C-alpha positions in Angstrom: 30.8 29.3 -33.1 32.5 31.7 -31.0 31.0 31.4 -27.5 31.4 34.1 -25.4 30.1 32.7 -22.2 31.7 30.4 -20.1 32.1 29.3 -16.3 35.0 27.9 -13.9 34.2 25.4 -11.4 36.6 27.2 -8.8 34.8 26.6 -5.4 36.5 23.0 -3.8 38.6 22.8 -0.7 41.5 21.4 -2.2 42.4 18.7 0.4 45.6 16.7 -1.1 46.9 20.1 -1.7 47.5 20.7 2.0 48.9 22.3 4.2 49.2 24.9 1.2 45.3 25.2 0.7 45.1 25.6 4.7 45.8 28.9 4.1 45.2 29.8 0.5 42.5 28.5 -2.1 43.8 26.1 -5.0 42.9 28.1 -7.7 45.2 30.5 -6.3 48.8 28.3 -5.6 50.9 29.7 -8.2 52.7 27.8 -10.8 55.9 29.3 -12.2 55.0 32.5 -10.9 51.0 32.3 -11.8 47.9 31.5 -10.1 46.4 28.6 -11.3 43.1 29.9 -12.4 44.9 32.8 -14.3 46.3 29.9 -16.7 42.5 28.9 -17.2 41.4 32.6 -17.6 43.9 33.2 -19.7 42.5 30.4 -21.9 39.1 31.7 -21.7 40.4 35.2 -23.0 42.1 34.0 -26.1 38.9 31.8 -27.3 36.6 35.4 -27.5 34.7 34.6 -24.0 33.5 37.9 -22.6 31.9 36.4 -19.6 32.6 33.7 -16.6 31.1 32.9 -13.9 33.4 31.8 -11.0 31.9 29.7 -7.6 33.8 30.0 -4.5 33.7 28.4 -1.3 37.1 28.0 -0.2 39.1 31.2 1.3 36.1 33.1 -1.0 36.9 36.8 0.2 40.7 35.5 -0.9 39.4 34.8 -4.7 37.1 37.6 -5.3 39.9 40.0 -4.4 42.6 38.1 -6.7 39.3 38.0 -9.9 38.8 42.0 -9.5 42.6 42.4 -10.8 41.1 41.0 -13.8 39.8 43.5 -16.0 40.1 41.5 -19.5 36.8 39.8 -18.5 33.7 40.6 -17.0 33.9 38.3 -13.8 30.2 37.3 -11.9 30.7 35.5 -9.0 28.8 32.0 -7.9 29.2 32.0 -4.5 28.5 28.9 -2.5 30.0 30.0 1.3 27.4 28.5 2.9 27.0 25.1 1.3 29.3 23.5 -1.7 27.4 22.3 -4.2 29.8 19.6 -6.0 30.5 19.8 -9.8 26.7 19.3 -11.0 25.5 21.1 -8.6 28.0 24.3 -8.5 27.2 24.5 -12.3 23.7 24.7 -12.5 23.8 27.0 -10.3 26.0 28.9 -11.3 24.9 29.0 -15.0 21.8 30.6 -14.0 23.6 34.2 -13.6 23.8 34.1 -17.2 21.4 33.8 -20.2 20.7 30.5 -21.7 22.5 29.3 -24.9 26.0 27.8 -25.5 28.5 27.9 -22.9 32.5 26.8 -22.1 33.1 25.3 -18.9 36.1 24.6 -17.0 38.2 23.8 -14.0 39.7 26.1 -11.8 42.8 23.5 -11.5 43.3 22.0 -14.9 45.0 23.8 -17.8 47.6 23.0 -20.4 50.2 24.8 -22.7 52.4 24.6 -26.1 49.6 24.8 -28.4 50.5 25.1 -32.2 50.6 28.9 -33.0 49.3 28.0 -36.3 46.2 26.2 -35.3 43.0 27.6 -33.8 43.0 27.1 -30.1 41.9 24.3 -28.3 38.6 26.0 -26.3 38.6 27.8 -30.5 38.1 24.1 -31.5 35.7 22.7 -28.9 33.4 25.7 -29.6 33.3 25.0 -33.6 32.8 20.8 -32.7 30.0 21.2 -30.6 26.4 20.6 -32.7 23.5 21.2 -30.2 21.8 18.7 -32.8 23.9 16.0 -31.8 25.8 17.1 -29.2 24.3 17.1 -25.0 28.1 18.1 -24.1 32.0 17.9 -26.0 34.3 17.1 -24.0 38.4 18.3 -24.4 39.9 15.0 -24.3 44.0 14.6 -23.7 46.2 11.0 -24.4 48.1 10.1 -21.2 50.9 10.9 -22.9 50.5 14.3 -22.8 49.6 15.0 -19.0 51.7 16.0 -16.9 50.2 15.5 -13.1 47.8 12.6 -14.0 47.4 9.5 -11.6 47.1 7.5 -14.7 43.3 7.2 -14.6 42.0 6.2 -17.6 38.3 8.2 -18.3 37.5 7.3 -21.7 37.8 6.0 -25.0 37.8 8.2 -28.3 37.2 6.9 -31.1 36.9 8.4 -34.4 33.4 9.4 -34.7 34.3 11.1 -31.8 31.7 9.9 -30.0 32.9 8.9 -25.6 32.5 6.0 -23.8 33.8 5.2 -20.5 36.7 3.2 -20.5 37.2 -0.3 -20.1 40.3 -2.4 -20.0 41.5 -3.3 -23.6 39.9 -0.7 -26.4 41.5 1.8 -28.3 42.4 5.7 -27.1 42.1 5.9 -23.8 41.4 9.1 -22.9 41.7 11.8 -20.4 39.1 14.4 -19.3 40.8 17.7 -19.7 38.3 19.6 -18.0 36.6 21.8 -20.3 33.0 21.1 -22.1 31.3 22.6 -24.5 27.4 22.8 -23.6 24.2 24.5 -24.1 23.4 25.8 -20.6 20.0 24.8 -21.0 20.9 21.4 -20.7 20.9 21.7 -16.8 17.5 23.4 -16.4 15.6 19.9 -15.0 18.8 19.6 -12.6 18.9 19.1 -8.9 18.6 22.1 -6.8 21.2 20.4 -4.6 24.3 19.0 -4.6 25.2 16.8 -6.9 28.1 15.2 -9.3 28.3 16.5 -12.8 29.3 12.9 -14.2 25.7 11.8 -14.0 25.1 14.2 -17.4 28.2 12.1 -18.5 26.5 9.0 -18.0 22.9 10.2 -19.4 24.8 11.8 -22.3 26.8 8.2 -22.9 23.4 6.1 -22.8 21.8 8.3 -25.8 25.1 8.7 -27.4 25.0 12.2 -27.2 28.7 12.6 -25.7 31.2 13.6 -27.7 35.2 14.3 -27.5 38.2 15.8 -29.2 42.2 16.0 -28.8 43.7 18.5 -26.9 46.4 19.9 -28.7 49.5 20.7 -26.3 50.5 19.7 -22.9 48.2 18.9 -20.2 48.9 19.9 -16.7 47.0 18.7 -13.6 48.2 19.5 -10.0 46.6 17.5 -7.0 49.7 17.2 -4.2 52.6 19.9 -3.4 54.7 17.9 -4.7 53.1 17.7 -8.8 54.2 21.3 -8.7 57.3 20.6 -9.1 56.6 18.7 -12.1 54.1 21.9 -13.4 56.9 24.2 -13.6 59.4 22.0 -15.1 56.7 21.5 -17.7 55.9 24.9 -18.7 59.7 25.9 -18.6 60.5 23.0 -20.9 57.7 24.1 -23.4 59.1 28.3 -22.9 62.7 26.8 -23.9 60.8 24.6 -27.1 59.2 28.2 -28.8 
């Protein structure tokens, strides 16, 4: 299945990236000469996505101006200038701009590089893996040794069955949530109208054995603080050299 619509969560304040984010939204912080969000949009376009909703709040005008320069995908703006909605509330609000159905969701500041050219991309694999009959959501997850810039926190355990549970010390195959979801937008039809964290839906899916994960191919990059930029650029340069 090719999923042709997506939402990118991009409205956060980026407080840990200060002072850079005092004057620029975090998704526009350049990494190896490109804004972080452009790495994310490239991944979505490669996977066949045609329409993307992006929420904006911090330095919203800069975000809108930057996104208007993209001509390879239709971009719809979910405006959160008046109120930040957190990850869950922002997603629920933004998805109302799309027809109901399967959708990919990504964070604007998490991306990956170095996928195997001979295999379907991570997002294509995630789209094919998602089975709404038995899953609320399918999350792209990354093994600890494929992360750059991560603080070491282990989010889930990923067994061979693919069914995710919250990680407890000593459990096999700890993984990090890589910031990409395949889901059906109708899952959030009962969502609160105010701000809430998406972890509520993760935990509900776990309680019903309906949260699944797929391991990421390549190297995952997160840039949470200014001093992480150098590590990210070093990883990008190393992967480019290996090709």
